[in-house]
N, C-alpha and C positions, 0 to 999 in steps of 0.2 A: 732310202734316199730322201723320202718326204720328211723324215725327222731332221735330217740335216738342213733342209729348207726352213723348217719351223724354227730350228735353233738359230739359223742365220737371220731370220726375220725378227726374232726376239732380240737378238744382239743389236741389229740395225735400229730397231725401235728404241732400245735402251740408249744407244749412242745419240740418236736424234733428240730424244727427250732430254738427255744430259746436255746436249748442245743448247737447247732452249733454256734449261736451268742455268747454265753458265752465263747466259746473257742478262740474267736478273741482277739489277744493281739496287741493292737495298739502301744505298746512301748516295742518291744522285746529287750532284753539285747544284747549288743555287746561288745566284748573285743577289737575291733579295735579302734584305736585312731590316730588322725593326729596331735596331739600336740607334737612338736619336739623341740629339743634344738635350732633349727634355728628360731622357731616361739614360743617364750615363752608367757605365759599368763601375759600380761602387765597390765591388769585391774582387779579390784575387781568387781564381779558380784553380785548385790543385787536385789532381787526379791520382787515385791510388786504389789498391786492392787489399781486402781483408780476408783472412781465413785461407792461408797458404801453408801447405805441408811439404817438407823436404824429406830426404831419406834419413834424416836424424829422428824422424817420427814415423808416420805411416805413408809418406809420399815416396816417389821413385826418383826424383831429381835431386841432384846435389845443390847446395846453396849457391855456389858460383854459377851453375847452369841456370838456375831460376832467376838470379839477379841479372844475368845477361838477357834473358827473355823479357824481364820487366823493363830493362833499359831500352831494348828494341821496341817495346810497346809504348814508350814515351810516358812512363809513369813517373809521378813525383814522389810517391811513397809506396811502400809495401809492408804489410804486417803479417809476419809468420805466426801461426798459432799451432805449434806442434802438439800432437796428442800422443798418449802412451809414453810420455817422457817424465820420469820421476827422479828425484834426488839431484837434479841439476839446476843450478841457478839460471835465471833468465839472462840473456845477453843484453847489454846496454844498447841504447840507440846508437846508430852510426850512419855515416854517409859512404856510399859506394858509387863512385863515378857520377855524382850529382843526384843519386837516388837515395832518399831517406829510408833507412831500414829500421823497422820497429818490430817488437816481439810481444806476443801474448802466449797464452796456453789454452788448450781445449781439454775439457774433462767430461767424463760421463758423470751424471748426477741423477739418481733414481732412473727413470726411463729416458731422460733428456740428455742433450749435449749442450754444454755451456762453454763460453769463451770468456776468459779474464784478460783484460787489456791493460791493467794497471801494473807496471813493472816495479812499483814501490813495494810489492809484496815479496816475501822470501819464498820463492817457489821451491827452493831446495828442501824445505821442510815437508813438502808433499812427497812422501817416499813410496806410496803405493796407491792403488785405486781406492782402498778403504780409507786411507789418510785423506785423499781428495774429497771423499764424501763428507768427512768431518770438517775439513777446512772450509768447504763451500757452505756447509750448513751454518757455520759460525758467521760467515760473511753475510748470508741472507738474513740472519737475525740482527744484524747491525746496519740499519739503513745508511746509505752513503759511504759505506766502507770500501766499496769496490765498484767498478764499472763492469757489469756482467751482461753478456749477450746470450739470449736463448736461440740456439740453432733449431731449424726444422720445427717451428712452434706448433704446427698443426699436422705434421706428417704422421700417418698411422704408426703406432708403436713408439713414437718419440714424444708424444704430447705430454705437457706438464701435468695436466689434470683439469679439474673443474675451474679452478681459479689460479691464474698466473700470479706468482709471488709478487707482492707489491715492491719488493726490493730488487727485482730484476730491472736492469737499466735500458735494455734494447732488445729488439727482435730482428732476426734475419728474415727479411721479407722475401727476397729472392735468393735462391741458392743455385748457382749455375750448373754445378755438377749434378745436383739432385734432379734437374730437369730430364736427364737421360733416363734415370730409373723410374721416375714418375710417368714419363711418356711410354715406357715399356709396359708398365702396369695398366695404363689406360688403353693403349691400342698397340698390340704387337705388330700388326700389319703396317701401321703408320711408322712405327719405329724402324722396321726393315726397309720400308720405302725411303726413309730419311738416310739410312746407312748407304743405300744404293746411290743416292744423289750426292752424298758427301764428297766424293772425289771431284765432282764438277763444280760444286758451290757449297763450301763448308758453312758459310753464314746462313744460306738459305736452308740447309739441312737443320741447323739449330732453330731457325725460325719455325720450321715445320714441327719441331719437337716441343716448342716453347709452351709451358703450362702457365696460364694466367694465375697469379698468386691471390686468387679471390679470398680464400679462407684466411690467409695471413693478413691481408688488408682488413678484413672484417674484424679480426682479433685486435689488430693495431688500432683501428678506429675506436673500438670498445675501450681499450686501455686508456687512450688519450682523452676520453671523456672524463676520466677520474684523476689521471696523473700523467705528466709528460713522460713519454716513452720514445726513445730514438729508434728509427728504422734504418736499415742498411742492406747492402747487397753483399753476399758472401760468395767468393769464388770457389771455395772448397777445392782448391787446386791440388791434386795429387798426381796427375798423369798416370793413372792406375786403373785399368779396366780388366777385371778378372775374366779369363776365358775358360779356365779349367782348374779347379781346386786351388793350388797355390801358384798357378801360372797367370801372369799379367802382361797386358800390352801397355806401352806408354802412350795412352790415349785417354781423353784428348790432351793435347800438349799444353804445357803451361802458357806458352805464347798465345795459343788459340783462346784459352779461357780468359787471359788478360785482355784480349781484344774484344771479347764479347760484351763485357760490362764492367763497371767500376763505380767507386764512390767519389764524389766531388765535394770537398770542403770549400766553403766560401768565407774568406776572412779578409779583414780590412788591411792587414799588414802583409808584407811579403816574407817568403822564406829566404833567408840570407846565406845559408850554408853553415850557420852555427848550430851544431847538433843539439845542444841542450835547449836553446830557445826554439828551434824549429820543431823538435819533437813535442814540446809543450804546446805549440800552436796547433799542430795536427791533432794531438790528443784532445785539446780543448775544443777544437772544431767538431770532432766526432762526438765527444761526450755531451756537448751542449746542444747537439742537433743542428748546428749551423752547416748543413750539408744536404745534398740530394744524391740520388743514385740513378744510374741510367744504363740502358742497353746500347752501348756505343757502336755495335756493329750495324745499327740502322741509321746512324748519324752522329756527328760530333755535337755534343750538347752545349759546348762552350758558348757563353752569351746568355744562358738562362739565369734569371734572377727572380727571387721571390722574397720580398722584405716589406717591413712596415716603416713608416716614417711619420714624424710630425714636424713642426716648424724648426726644431733644433736638433733632432736626433734621427739616426738610422738604426733600425733593429733587424737583425738577421733571423733566419729560421731558427726555431728553438726558443725564441723569446716569449716571455709571459708578460702581458701588458694589461693595463687597466683601460676600460672603454673611455674614449675621449672623442669629442666631436672634431678635433683637429687631426685625428689619426687616419692615415691612409695606408692601403696596401698597394704595392707596385709589383707588377709581373712583366718581365721582359722575356721574349722568346729567344731561342738560340739563333745564331747568325744564319745557319742553314735550316730554314723553317719550312721547307717544302712539304705540303700535304700534312700540316700539323694543326692540331687543335688542342686546347687546354680546358680542363674541367676543374674548377675550384670546389672543394668539398667543405661543408661545415658539419662537424660531428658525424662524418661519414655519409652525409646526404648531399646530393648535388645542389650547389648554391649558385653557380654561374658558369656559363660556357664562354670561352674566349677564342677568337680567331686572330687576334692581334694583341700586341703589348698594350697595357693600359694601367693607369692608377685610378683607384676608387676608394670610397669610404665604406668600411664594413658597417653593417647596420645591426648586427646581432653579436652577442657574446658567444664564445665557444672555441673549439679547436679547428683551425683552418689548414687545409693541405691542398696540394695541387698535383694532378696527374696530366702529363702531356702525352697524347697518343699520335702515332704516325701511321698513315695508310700505306701499305706496301702491296704492290701488284704481284699476282702470281700467274703462271701460265695456265691457259685453258686446259681443263674445265674448272680449275679451282678459282674461287672468288678471291677478291682482294682481302687482305688481312689487316686488322687494326691491332697494333701492338702498343702496350704501355711503355713509351720510350723513356720518359723522365718521371720520377716520383720524388716529390719534395718531402722534407720533414715539416713539422707543424709550427704554426704561430698561434699562440693562445691569447684570447681576449677575455678578461674577467670583468666583473662588475666593479 
């Protein structure tokens, strides 16, 4: 009988703790705003996800199912990056119910995983894994011939090597799906605890599993000291969790991963529904680094801006500029900026801490980037958690 009481006590405690967890609001509303007449919103913010896999490759969801989840997630664009797909031409850009659908491909190269986002290449010529090695090798020997993203840049077993190729264009700083496996490797107890609270608060379960991308940020800062390198967030959405040999669960869902984080391009012009023009705008926004990425489940980042200006021009993230006494940096906080702080970095070192929006003149040359953190409360006995909410791309100031 006592075992029954013990079991009932454990279940009661679990339900009570789950109730407390369910009350955690990671995105409390705020009426405070720092968007003023002095700092207008100069850019259009378009949200999308990169690194999505369907059942045409290694994912479990069909394209129509995924597009429905993307539409419900209020995305502006989605980029499929099918892997293990050979001898098939890449699909052209298209619109599906107001959602811009773009395509790239993911390939294994040496120990690494690379994404090619330029659909001007004839991917049908890549007929096998060996052919992919040769094709990518040729691209890496010709600077500027392709926009190539390095996935999992510092993950054990996936590393590029001692020196990242100078012809790689971008790094995947955060991989949402990889957080699950990394969390398991780091602490199996914490992973199991997160699974137990998932039914009560899925966002908080992910927060509990979140692994700060310290090593990726360090590598990114190192590269940007010598050459502009774009950073982004990869959803790595497959909805595929292996439970036994070739048995998989459809977990986490595409919709859940889409809601956790995204990439935001900031462009001066609007998307108009013209497939050719809009795909070029999105592609140019990504390849130029005129973008930031964010963990949207802790707050809507819209309103964030980081740009440079002088008396006559506005320069977005990704710009390379000459030092000028008239040059200013401007940083605007998101509309919902509750418990938010910003840290501006110069060549990877802290340069300035911000509690509110401001414009100022940079005093040194180098590569500037911004990380905005948000403080999230957790139930007793856990301490509050600071999470990197928004990570900007760089603005470069040269002599």
